[in-house]
Backbone as a printed PyTorch tensor [residue, N CA C, xyz], in Angstrom:
tensor([[[ -6.4090, -23.9430, -23.4080],
         [ -6.4880, -24.3440, -21.8240],
         [ -7.6540, -24.7670, -21.4390]],

        [[ -8.0940, -25.4410, -20.7860],
         [ -9.4090, -25.5170, -20.1820],
         [-10.0130, -24.9400, -19.1500]],

        [[-11.2890, -24.3960, -19.0600],
         [-12.1120, -23.3160, -17.9790],
         [-13.0240, -24.4880, -17.1790]],

        [[-13.4570, -24.2280, -16.0960],
         [-14.3970, -24.7220, -15.1090],
         [-15.0870, -23.6070, -14.3870]],

        [[-16.0030, -24.2040, -14.1670],
         [-17.4580, -23.1830, -13.3120],
         [-17.4680, -23.5890, -12.1690]],

        [[-16.9320, -22.7910, -11.4970],
         [-16.6000, -23.1000, -10.1020],
         [-18.3870, -22.1020,  -8.8790]],

        [[-19.0880, -22.7670,  -8.3590],
         [-19.8930, -22.1600,  -7.3620],
         [-19.8040, -22.2850,  -6.5210]],

        [[-19.1210, -21.4350,  -5.7250],
         [-18.6370, -21.0920,  -4.3120],
         [-19.5470, -20.4070,  -3.2750]],

        [[-19.7960, -21.1120,  -2.3330],
         [-21.0220, -21.2840,  -0.9570],
         [-20.1940, -20.3080,   0.0080]],

        [[-20.6470, -19.0240,  -0.0770],
         [-20.1410, -18.0510,   1.1900],
         [-20.3480, -17.9130,   2.3030]],

        [[-19.8170, -18.0230,   3.7310],
         [-20.8100, -18.0010,   4.7920],
         [-22.0720, -17.7560,   5.1490]],

        [[-22.4840, -16.4920,   4.5220],
         [-23.6940, -15.9850,   4.4150],
         [-25.2500, -17.0230,   3.8070]],

        [[-24.3980, -17.8710,   3.0930],
         [-25.4230, -18.3680,   2.0000],
         [-25.5400, -18.3590,   0.6520]],

        [[-24.6890, -17.2770,   0.1790],
         [-24.5130, -16.4480,  -1.0270],
         [-23.4880, -17.2610,  -1.8590]],

        [[-24.1270, -17.8340,  -2.9970],
         [-23.4840, -18.4500,  -3.8170],
         [-22.9750, -17.3700,  -5.1080]],

        [[-21.6650, -17.8150,  -5.2590],
         [-20.9960, -16.9080,  -6.5060],
         [-20.3630, -17.7500,  -7.3480]],

        [[-20.6180, -17.7620,  -8.6550],
         [-19.8540, -18.3680,  -9.4830],
         [-18.9860, -17.7130, -10.1940]],

        [[-17.7690, -18.3180, -10.3280],
         [-16.6200, -17.5840, -10.9560],
         [-16.0020, -19.3290, -11.9460]],

        [[-14.4490, -18.5280, -12.7100],
         [-14.1300, -19.4890, -13.3620],
         [-12.9360, -19.9350, -13.0390]],

        [[-12.7260, -21.1380, -13.4380],
         [-11.2500, -21.6330, -13.0460],
         [-10.8430, -22.5310, -14.2210]],

        [[ -9.3650, -21.7290, -14.2120],
         [ -8.4840, -22.9100, -15.5720],
         [ -8.3030, -24.1000, -14.6300]],

        [[ -7.8570, -24.7940, -15.9260],
         [ -7.4950, -26.0880, -15.2070],
         [ -6.0230, -26.0860, -14.4680]],

        [[ -5.5040, -25.0590, -14.6120],
         [ -3.9140, -25.2230, -13.8650],
         [ -4.3030, -24.5120, -12.2030]],

        [[ -5.5190, -24.0800, -12.1220],
         [ -5.9630, -23.4890, -10.8140],
         [ -5.9690, -24.1900,  -9.6660]],

        [[ -5.4240, -23.6890,  -8.4490],
         [ -5.7480, -24.6900,  -7.1400],
         [ -7.1880, -24.3610,  -6.6390]],

        [[ -7.8010, -24.8220,  -5.5450],
         [ -8.5650, -24.7310,  -4.7960],
         [ -8.1180, -23.4460,  -3.9700]],

        [[ -6.7100, -23.0230,  -3.7670],
         [ -6.3640, -21.9600,  -2.6580],
         [ -6.3800, -20.6280,  -3.6310]],

        [[ -6.3130, -20.6280,  -5.2480],
         [ -6.2200, -19.5880,  -5.7300],
         [ -7.7630, -19.5340,  -5.8890]],

        [[ -8.6820, -20.2340,  -5.9660],
         [ -9.6570, -19.7470,  -6.0180],
         [-10.5320, -18.7900,  -4.5400]],

        [[-10.1440, -19.6950,  -3.4640],
         [ -9.7720, -19.0800,  -2.0650],
         [ -9.5360, -17.7580,  -2.0170]],

        [[ -8.8590, -17.2310,  -2.5110],
         [ -7.8710, -16.3430,  -2.4650],
         [ -8.9650, -15.2350,  -2.7760]],

        [[ -9.5540, -15.4800,  -3.6370],
         [-10.5890, -14.5260,  -4.4100],
         [-11.5800, -14.0490,  -3.2280]],

        [[-11.5890, -15.1540,  -2.4250],
         [-12.8850, -14.6370,  -1.3210],
         [-12.5170, -14.6480,   0.2560]],

        [[-11.2320, -14.5420,   0.0020],
         [-10.6270, -14.5730,   1.7890],
         [-11.1770, -13.1390,   2.3230]],

        [[-11.3960, -11.8710,   2.0120],
         [-11.9960, -10.7000,   2.5770],
         [-13.5280, -11.4600,   3.3090]],

        [[-14.0910, -12.4080,   2.8380],
         [-15.3230, -12.8330,   3.3330],
         [-15.3300, -13.3470,   4.7300]],

        [[-14.2250, -13.6740,   5.0890],
         [-13.8600, -14.3230,   6.3050],
         [-12.6910, -13.8770,   7.2710]],

        [[-13.3810, -14.4940,   8.6450],
         [-12.1950, -13.4530,   9.5350],
         [-10.9430, -14.1590,   9.3720]],

        [[-11.0570, -15.4180,   9.1020],
         [ -9.6830, -16.5370,   9.6900],
         [ -9.1470, -16.5800,   8.5160]],

        [[ -8.0380, -17.5300,   8.7810],
         [ -7.5360, -18.0080,   7.0440],
         [ -8.5760, -18.9350,   6.3550]],

        [[ -8.2330, -19.3400,   5.1170],
         [ -9.0800, -20.6120,   4.5940],
         [ -7.9630, -21.5540,   4.5520]],

        [[ -8.4140, -23.0170,   5.2640],
         [ -7.4110, -24.1150,   5.3470],
         [ -7.5250, -25.1530,   4.2250]],

        [[ -8.9080, -25.5060,   4.6740],
         [ -9.8960, -26.3300,   3.3950],
         [-10.8320, -25.6260,   2.7700]],

        [[-11.3430, -26.8680,   1.9440],
         [-12.4080, -26.6250,   1.4430],
         [-13.7880, -27.3690,   1.1900]],

        [[-14.7560, -27.4700,   0.8820],
         [-15.4210, -29.0290,   0.8510],
         [-15.9180, -28.6000,  -0.7920]],

        [[-15.6120, -29.9460,  -1.5450],
         [-16.0010, -29.8250,  -3.0290],
         [-17.1870, -30.8920,  -3.6300]],

        [[-17.7770, -30.4810,  -3.5340],
         [-18.9960, -31.6630,  -4.2230],
         [-18.9340, -32.3050,  -2.5080]],

        [[-19.3770, -32.0690,  -1.5120],
         [-19.4800, -32.5990,  -0.2610],
         [-18.3170, -33.3260,  -0.1190]],

        [[-16.9430, -32.8370,  -0.4490],
         [-16.1790, -33.4010,   0.6430],
         [-14.9300, -32.9950,   0.9330]],

        [[-14.4120, -33.1930,   1.9890],
         [-13.2020, -32.2020,   2.2130],
         [-11.9900, -32.4760,   1.6650]],

        [[-11.6490, -31.2440,   1.2480],
         [-10.2930, -31.2660,   0.3550],
         [ -9.1990, -30.3150,   0.7740]],

        [[ -8.0680, -30.4560,   0.8930],
         [ -6.8780, -29.5460,   0.6160],
         [ -7.0430, -28.4820,  -0.1450]],

        [[ -6.5130, -27.2420,  -0.0380],
         [ -6.4700, -26.1640,  -1.0380],
         [ -5.3010, -26.3150,  -2.1050]],

        [[ -4.5110, -27.1280,  -1.8060],
         [ -3.5360, -27.1710,  -2.8840],
         [ -3.7550, -28.3340,  -4.1130]],

        [[ -5.1700, -28.9900,  -4.1890],
         [ -6.1700, -29.6950,  -5.4140],
         [ -6.0320, -29.0720,  -6.5030]],

        [[ -5.8620, -29.1440,  -7.1670],
         [ -6.1670, -28.6410,  -8.6220],
         [ -7.7560, -28.8690,  -9.0410]],

        [[ -8.0650, -27.9480,  -9.8600],
         [ -9.3870, -28.1800, -10.3400],
         [ -9.5480, -28.7840, -11.6030]],

        [[-10.1760, -29.8560, -11.8540],
         [-10.2460, -31.1460, -13.2620],
         [-11.7710, -31.0340, -13.6920]],

        [[-12.2480, -30.3590, -12.6200],
         [-13.8590, -30.0630, -13.2810],
         [-14.8110, -29.4100, -13.0340]],

        [[-16.1090, -29.1240, -13.3490],
         [-16.8990, -28.4840, -12.7670],
         [-17.1450, -28.5020, -11.3380]],

        [[-17.1700, -28.2690, -10.1660],
         [-17.6980, -27.9460,  -9.0700],
         [-18.2200, -26.9710,  -8.2530]],

        [[-18.9090, -27.5550,  -7.1050],
         [-19.1790, -27.0000,  -6.0550],
         [-18.5460, -26.9810,  -4.6640]],

        [[-17.8700, -25.6500,  -4.4270],
         [-17.2040, -25.5190,  -3.2440],
         [-17.3980, -24.0210,  -1.9300]],

        [[-17.6700, -24.8710,  -1.1990],
         [-17.8400, -24.3830,   0.0870],
         [-16.4600, -24.3190,   1.2130]],

        [[-16.4070, -22.6190,   1.4560],
         [-15.0100, -22.3110,   1.7710],
         [-15.4550, -22.4310,   3.6450]]])
């Protein structure tokens, strides 16, 4: 199974790197960071483009939640 690096930018500007498998969705990654947010995470910005959380991770990406 392929694994990808995901650099997640948090609301305070901190960037954290995590690993995601090819079967992971953006929602699975977002769930790891839900404690950093007061509200539910419903969308993500992947490599500068707004994306729904049901999208699978297929390449190494930068993700802002």
